[in-house]
VEXLOTI-642491 format. One record per residue (C-alpha): residue number from 1; residue in three letters; y, x, z. Coordinates in nm, 4 decimals. Layout:
SITE  pos  code         v         u         w
SITE  NUM   ALA         Y         X         Z
...
END
This chain:
SITE  pos  code         v         u         w
SITE    1   UNK    0.1370    6.8123    1.7207
SITE    2   UNK    0.4627    6.8589    1.5432
SITE    3   UNK    0.4846    7.0449    1.2413
SITE    4   UNK    0.6929    7.3378    1.2867
SITE    5   UNK    0.6265    7.3749    1.6557
SITE    6   UNK    0.7001    7.7283    1.7791
SITE    7   UNK    0.6518    7.8905    2.0890
SITE    8   UNK    0.9051    8.1634    2.2050
SITE    9   UNK    1.0529    8.3476    2.4819
SITE   10   UNK    1.3505    8.1708    2.6720
SITE   11   UNK    1.6582    8.3208    2.5555
SITE   12   UNK    1.9881    8.3270    2.7102
SITE   13   UNK    2.1111    8.1305    2.4113
SITE   14   UNK    1.9047    7.8625    2.4943
SITE   15   UNK    2.1111    7.7585    2.7849
SITE   16   UNK    2.2695    7.4443    2.6924
SITE   17   UNK    1.9405    7.2634    2.5516
SITE   18   UNK    1.7419    7.4021    2.8258
SITE   19   UNK    2.0105    7.2604    3.0846
SITE   20   UNK    1.9753    6.9229    2.8636
SITE   21   UNK    1.6081    6.9512    2.8743
SITE   22   UNK    1.6048    6.9807    3.2718
SITE   23   UNK    1.8428    6.6688    3.3093
SITE   24   UNK    1.6145    6.4277    3.1536
SITE   25   UNK    1.4636    6.1322    3.3627
SITE   26   UNK    1.1318    6.2035    3.3172
SITE   27   UNK    1.1971    6.5982    3.3621
SITE   28   UNK    1.3675    6.5134    3.6498
SITE   29   UNK    1.1373    6.2833    3.7871
SITE   30   UNK    0.8550    6.5095    3.7497
SITE   31   UNK    0.9687    6.7999    3.8923
SITE   32   UNK    1.1042    6.9061    4.2438
SITE   33   UNK    1.4859    7.0110    4.1239
SITE   34   UNK    1.7835    6.8136    4.2083
SITE   35   UNK    1.9408    6.6400    3.9229
SITE   36   UNK    2.2875    6.7253    3.8011
SITE   37   UNK    2.2747    7.0932    3.8347
SITE   38   UNK    2.5638    7.2427    3.6290
SITE   39   UNK    2.5245    7.4168    3.2811
SITE   40   UNK    2.6787    7.7354    3.4883
SITE   41   UNK    2.3744    7.6785    3.7736
SITE   42   UNK    2.1185    7.6825    3.4702
SITE   43   UNK    2.2580    8.0081    3.3229
SITE   44   UNK    2.2599    8.1239    3.6308
SITE   45   UNK    1.9069    8.0387    3.6961
SITE   46   UNK    1.8132    8.1819    3.3568
SITE   47   UNK    1.9370    8.5423    3.4174
SITE   48   UNK    1.7671    8.5445    3.7510
SITE   49   UNK    1.4307    8.4658    3.6148
SITE   50   UNK    1.2058    8.7759    3.7598
SITE   51   UNK    1.1068    9.0178    3.4996
SITE   52   UNK    0.7108    8.9673    3.5534
SITE   53   UNK    0.7811    8.6049    3.4866
SITE   54   UNK    0.6963    8.4676    3.1488
SITE   55   UNK    0.9397    8.2133    3.0350
SITE   56   UNK    0.8833    8.0371    2.7232
SITE   57   UNK    1.0135    7.7467    2.5172
SITE   58   UNK    0.8773    7.5176    2.2539
SITE   59   UNK    1.0842    7.4379    1.9630
SITE   60   UNK    1.0764    7.2127    1.6223
SITE   61   UNK    1.3351    7.3617    1.4132
SITE   62   UNK    1.6427    7.3978    1.6320
SITE   63   UNK    1.5285    7.1533    1.9075
SITE   64   UNK    1.4047    7.2747    2.2385
SITE   65   UNK    1.1088    7.0401    2.2901
SITE   66   UNK    0.9737    7.1775    2.5880
SITE   67   UNK    0.9434    7.4782    2.8262
SITE   68   UNK    0.6894    7.6588    3.0642
SITE   69   UNK    0.7028    7.9556    3.3307
SITE   70   UNK    0.4232    8.1756    3.4355
SITE   71   UNK    0.4779    8.3760    3.7376
SITE   72   UNK    0.1995    8.6243    3.8815
SITE   73   UNK    0.2137    8.6673    4.2417
SITE   74   UNK    0.2318    9.0479    4.4149
SITE   75   UNK    0.0313    9.2656    4.6577
SITE   76   UNK   -0.2604    9.0824    4.7917
SITE   77   UNK   -0.2035    8.7695    4.5621
SITE   78   UNK   -0.1774    8.9803    4.2440
SITE   79   UNK   -0.4766    8.8016    4.1109
SITE   80   UNK   -0.2752    8.4776    4.1163
SITE   81   UNK   -0.0426    8.3171    3.9048
SITE   82   UNK    0.1537    8.0011    3.9358
SITE   83   UNK    0.3259    7.8205    3.6505
SITE   84   UNK    0.5276    7.4996    3.5379
SITE   85   UNK    0.5296    7.2932    3.2228
SITE   86   UNK    0.7969    7.0214    3.0966
SITE   87   UNK    0.8072    6.8568    2.7889
SITE   88   UNK    1.1274    6.6735    2.6394
SITE   89   UNK    1.1342    6.2938    2.7126
SITE   90   UNK    1.1232    6.1722    2.3577
SITE   91   UNK    0.8385    6.4651    2.2464
SITE   92   UNK    0.6174    6.3003    2.5320
SITE   93   UNK    0.2217    6.2086    2.3767
SITE   94   UNK    0.2496    6.4724    2.0680
SITE   95   UNK    0.0460    6.7723    2.1781
SITE   96   UNK    0.3361    7.0069    2.3115
SITE   97   UNK    0.2318    7.0228    2.6706
SITE   98   UNK   -0.1141    7.0994    2.5580
SITE   99   UNK    0.0084    7.3840    2.3174
SITE  100   UNK    0.2030    7.5094    2.6059
SITE  101   UNK   -0.0921    7.5067    2.8315
SITE  102   UNK   -0.3342    7.6850    2.5910
SITE  103   UNK   -0.0614    7.9872    2.5796
SITE  104   UNK   -0.0037    7.9990    2.9352
SITE  105   UNK   -0.4016    8.0298    2.9773
SITE  106   UNK   -0.4334    8.2876    2.7030
SITE  107   UNK   -0.1394    8.5032    2.8499
SITE  108   UNK   -0.3100    8.4398    3.2169
SITE  109   UNK   -0.6803    8.5075    3.0996
SITE  110   UNK   -0.6653    8.7524    2.8345
SITE  111   UNK   -0.3227    8.9762    2.8734
SITE  112   UNK   -0.2281    8.9615    3.2436
SITE  113   UNK   -0.6327    8.9271    3.4045
SITE  114   UNK   -0.5335    8.6242    3.6602
SITE  115   UNK   -0.8036    8.5313    3.7985
SITE  116   UNK   -0.6581    8.2135    3.9991
SITE  117   UNK   -0.3777    7.9663    3.8488
SITE  118   UNK   -0.2130    7.7195    4.0436
SITE  119   UNK    0.0646    7.4421    4.0517
SITE  120   UNK    0.2215    7.1524    4.2220
SITE  121   UNK    0.2187    6.8086    4.0562
SITE  122   UNK    0.3383    6.4750    4.1734
SITE  123   UNK    0.0592    6.2505    4.2365
SITE  124   UNK    0.1829    5.9942    4.0181
SITE  125   UNK    0.2266    6.1687    3.7051
SITE  126   UNK   -0.0748    6.0622    3.5201
SITE  127   UNK   -0.0186    6.2476    3.1757
SITE  128   UNK    0.0192    6.5986    3.3622
SITE  129   UNK   -0.2774    6.4994    3.5952
SITE  130   UNK   -0.5099    6.4527    3.3001
SITE  131   UNK   -0.3916    6.7624    3.1258
SITE  132   UNK   -0.4533    6.9718    3.4044
SITE  133   UNK   -0.7855    6.8251    3.4652
SITE  134   UNK   -0.8512    6.8804    3.0802
SITE  135   UNK   -0.8407    7.2393    3.1347
SITE  136   UNK   -1.0278    7.2796    3.4330
SITE  137   UNK   -0.7724    7.2672    3.7341
SITE  138   UNK   -0.9078    7.0932    4.0414
SITE  139   UNK   -0.6953    6.9169    4.3210
SITE  140   UNK   -0.7017    7.1510    4.6303
SITE  141   UNK   -0.4888    6.9806    4.8177
SITE  142   UNK   -0.2819    6.6583    4.8904
SITE  143   UNK    0.0664    6.6560    5.0397
SITE  144   UNK    0.1909    6.3248    5.1511
SITE  145   UNK    0.5629    6.2313    5.1205
SITE  146   UNK    0.6214    6.6199    5.0310
SITE  147   UNK    0.9167    6.5366    4.7823
SITE  148   UNK    1.2271    6.2752    4.7561
SITE  149   UNK    1.2696    6.1052    4.4665
SITE  150   UNK    1.5370    5.8323    4.4327
SITE  151   UNK    1.4859    5.7152    4.7866
SITE  152   UNK    1.0928    5.7388    4.7979
SITE  153   UNK    0.9035    5.9924    4.9544
SITE  154   UNK    0.6363    6.1246    4.6605
SITE  155   UNK    0.3249    6.2806    4.7171
SITE  156   UNK    0.2604    6.6387    4.5646
SITE  157   UNK   -0.1006    6.7686    4.4760
SITE  158   UNK   -0.2080    7.1410    4.4753
SITE  159   UNK   -0.4271    7.1843    4.1760
SITE  160   UNK   -0.5805    7.5350    4.0852
SITE  161   UNK   -0.8449    7.6940    3.8377
SITE  162   UNK   -1.0379    7.9729    3.9051
SITE  163   UNK   -1.1398    8.2015    3.6125
SITE  164   UNK   -1.4201    8.4982    3.6396
SITE  165   UNK   -1.2969    8.8413    3.5688
SITE  166   UNK   -1.2496    8.9526    3.2108
SITE  167   UNK   -1.5682    9.1425    3.0899
SITE  168   UNK   -1.5685    9.5037    3.0627
SITE  169   UNK   -1.5739    9.6576    2.7346
SITE  170   UNK   -1.6511   10.0198    2.7656
SITE  171   UNK   -1.6733   10.3145    2.4773
SITE  172   UNK   -1.9732   10.4108    2.3335
SITE  173   UNK   -1.9814   10.7384    2.5805
SITE  174   UNK   -1.9061   10.5511    2.8856
SITE  175   UNK   -2.2966   10.5363    2.9968
SITE  176   UNK   -2.3465   10.9023    2.9127
SITE  177   UNK   -2.0217   11.0067    3.1247
SITE  178   UNK   -2.1410   10.8019    3.3983
SITE  179   UNK   -2.4820   10.9695    3.4108
SITE  180   UNK   -2.3178   11.3039    3.3621
SITE  181   UNK   -2.0905   11.2498    3.7023
SITE  182   UNK   -2.3931   11.1363    3.8783
SITE  183   UNK   -2.5714   11.4285    3.7853
SITE  184   UNK   -2.2704   11.6365    3.8798
SITE  185   UNK   -2.2529   11.4768    4.2041
SITE  186   UNK   -2.6011   11.4995    4.3140
SITE  187   UNK   -2.6208   11.8962    4.2433
SITE  188   UNK   -2.3052   11.9527    4.4743
END
């Protein structure tokens, strides 16, 4: 892992470096967005990130070397989150994706109580597949020719990880309160 690696929230002032990251060849090849988005479009998309979405970046010094987003679902899918990770082309293989993944899973499991995490990954993205398998994600679906990349239809895989609910930690008097409530209901 690079010395000085820091994770923090994505800021509007990151827009230029974030824009550059999203236009790198390996990032473009590994994501479904169209290349050559303008800086103005990137700024607009940063401004439109849902308040419930956690958008973070990985930096080394002043250099943005990766990013990740975790988006909890709503309604009857409120126990589900989807996420994405990307790492700067020049920083692959240095543990940045692993560190972003550890942080995303901690947020999902221990802060948001999400039980299911899901993602889409291109079938030829071996490094990402290895990372996701390492953290317990399993392939649930194979979408043939789901994305057009440089004139070739690329398969996409839907992967997910299911986590049991967090353990319940009750106060020392929780059992007594439950017993009192049971007695009270029985006497009515």
